[in-house]
Structure formats: C-alpha cells, structure tokens
C-alpha distance (Angstrom), angle and dihedral (degrees) to the residues before:
residue distance angle dihedral
X1 . . .
X2 3.76 . .
X3 3.85 89.8 .
X4 3.80 90.5 64.4
X5 3.82 91.6 52.4
X6 3.87 92.1 50.9
X7 3.72 90.1 50.1
X8 3.82 91.4 47.9
X9 3.89 88.8 48.2
X10 3.80 89.0 49.6
X11 3.83 90.5 54.7
X12 3.82 90.3 45.9
X13 3.71 88.3 56.2
X14 3.85 93.2 46.3
X15 3.84 90.9 49.0
X16 3.81 91.2 48.2
X17 3.80 89.4 56.3
X18 3.84 93.8 46.0
X19 3.98 89.6 49.7
X20 3.78 92.6 48.8
X21 3.78 87.5 53.7
X22 3.81 95.9 60.9
X23 3.71 114.2 102.6
X24 3.77 121.5 -111.0
X25 3.83 95.2 -151.7
X26 3.74 119.8 90.4
X27 3.81 111.1 -79.1
X28 3.83 92.7 -132.6
X29 3.83 86.3 72.5
X30 3.80 93.6 62.0
X31 3.76 129.5 91.4
X32 3.78 121.0 -114.5
X33 3.64 90.2 -100.9
X34 3.84 94.3 50.7
X35 3.89 88.5 46.9
X36 3.79 88.5 53.1
X37 3.81 87.8 54.4
X38 3.77 91.2 53.6
X39 3.65 89.6 49.2
X40 3.79 91.9 52.4
X41 3.82 89.8 50.6
X42 3.75 92.3 51.3
X43 3.91 87.1 48.2
X44 3.83 89.4 53.1
X45 3.75 90.5 46.5
X46 3.81 91.8 58.4
X47 3.87 90.9 42.4
X48 3.71 87.1 57.2
X49 3.82 93.9 50.9
X50 3.84 86.9 52.1
X51 3.73 92.0 49.6
X52 3.81 88.3 54.0
X53 3.70 92.5 48.4
X54 3.85 90.9 50.1
X55 3.83 90.8 52.6
X56 3.82 90.0 52.9
X57 3.90 89.5 48.7
X58 3.68 89.8 50.0
X59 3.81 92.4 48.3
X60 3.74 91.8 51.0
X61 3.83 96.6 43.7
X62 3.87 91.9 -114.5
X63 3.83 121.4 154.2
X64 3.76 118.4 -116.1
X65 3.75 106.8 -150.2
X66 3.79 121.4 -130.9
X67 3.81 132.7 -142.3
X68 3.77 134.2 68.7
X69 3.84 96.0 -47.6
X70 3.69 98.6 48.4
X71 3.82 94.1 112.8
X72 3.70 91.9 57.3
X73 3.74 92.6 41.1
X74 3.86 91.1 51.5
X75 3.79 90.2 56.8
X76 3.78 98.1 42.7
X77 3.88 90.1 48.3
X78 3.85 91.3 49.1
X79 3.90 87.7 55.3
X80 3.82 93.1 41.2
X81 3.82 91.5 50.3
X82 3.77 89.9 46.4
X83 3.82 93.6 -119.9
X84 3.73 84.2 131.6
X85 3.70 132.2 18.3
X86 3.81 123.9 -105.3
X87 3.86 93.6 -115.7
X88 3.79 89.9 54.0
X89 3.73 92.3 43.8
X90 3.72 88.6 49.9
X91 3.65 93.3 56.9
X92 3.89 91.1 45.0
X93 3.84 89.1 55.7
X94 3.75 87.8 71.4
X95 3.82 90.1 55.3
X96 3.72 92.5 45.2
X97 3.95 88.5 53.4
X98 3.80 89.6 50.4
X99 3.87 91.3 47.1
X100 3.79 87.7 56.7
X101 3.80 92.9 44.9
X102 3.80 92.4 48.3
X103 3.72 94.0 48.7
X104 3.81 93.6 53.4
X105 3.79 104.9 31.7
X106 3.75 134.8 76.7
X107 3.69 118.8 -107.7
X108 3.81 91.3 -118.8
X109 3.83 86.7 64.8
X110 3.81 91.8 65.9
X111 3.64 115.5 111.3
X112 3.88 121.9 -161.5
X113 3.82 92.4 -141.3
X114 3.83 92.4 58.1
X115 3.81 93.3 46.0
X116 3.70 100.5 41.9
X117 3.89 96.8 73.1
X118 3.84 89.1 50.5
X119 3.81 91.8 49.4
X120 3.79 92.2 45.3
X121 3.76 93.4 50.5
X122 3.71 104.9 35.9
X123 3.83 97.4 91.5
X124 3.87 91.4 49.8
X125 3.76 92.2 51.0
X126 3.75 91.5 47.2
X127 3.76 92.0 53.1
X128 3.84 88.6 52.0
X129 3.73 94.2 47.8
X130 3.71 91.2 45.8
X131 3.76 94.1 55.3
X132 3.86 91.0 49.9
X133 3.80 92.3 48.4
X134 3.73 94.5 48.2
X135 3.88 90.8 53.4
X136 3.82 89.9 59.2
X137 3.86 123.0 99.3
X138 3.71 121.5 -146.3
C-alpha cells in the first residue's frame, strides 16, 4: 500500500518539475523548436497523470485495458469509478487529445494558439487532480 503512495509522490514531483519548465511568455514568440519543447513537456505532463492513474488502479486491483484505446479507456474508467471527478476528467480529455495528436503529428504541425491554453491550464488542473487523488484510500 505504501509503495503506491511513494510512486504517486514520485510522479507528483516529476510533474511539478515538468510544469515549472513551461515558459511564461506567449507561445507565439517561440521558435518552432521551442514550441516543440513545450509540446513535449505537455505530453510528459499527461503521461505523468496516466502513471498516477495506473498506480491507483493497481492499488485498487482494477484492470487496465490493453489495445490501441487504452489511454482513453484509462481516463474514462477513472471517471466512471469515481477516482477523479467528471469536471477534472473533462479537463484532462483535452490533454489526452493533445497526447494523441503529439504522438502522431509532425512538430511543424504544432500551433501556438492550440498549445497555449493547455500550457496555461496545466498547473491548475494538476492541483485539482492532486487534491482528488490525495483524498483516495487504498
């Protein structure tokens, strides 16, 4: 039981470091290479969220589906099993969609106006998620 909490805390720390690396200036001032770096950080952020959810699933003995839609299924099951609330899950759906886009797109397809709202909201969403996860018992 304590191992799950330690692994979740390690993810929290990694996500905090990731979020602190996001630039505070408008993303349309960045080069394409810098924008790709921001996109990679947002991708890392969502991967960390998934890692936290996987730890909770394992601690609770819940099955994590396999296959091409497992990322979506993980988030939907976390909402359905009340691990996270619908409002937080709804906000995370945007990051899930971005994770999919980033994994399959070329960096030259990244647009600052699409990424900026995610970068601006990531920290607030993480705070909400963390409060919900920290209330859980294993």
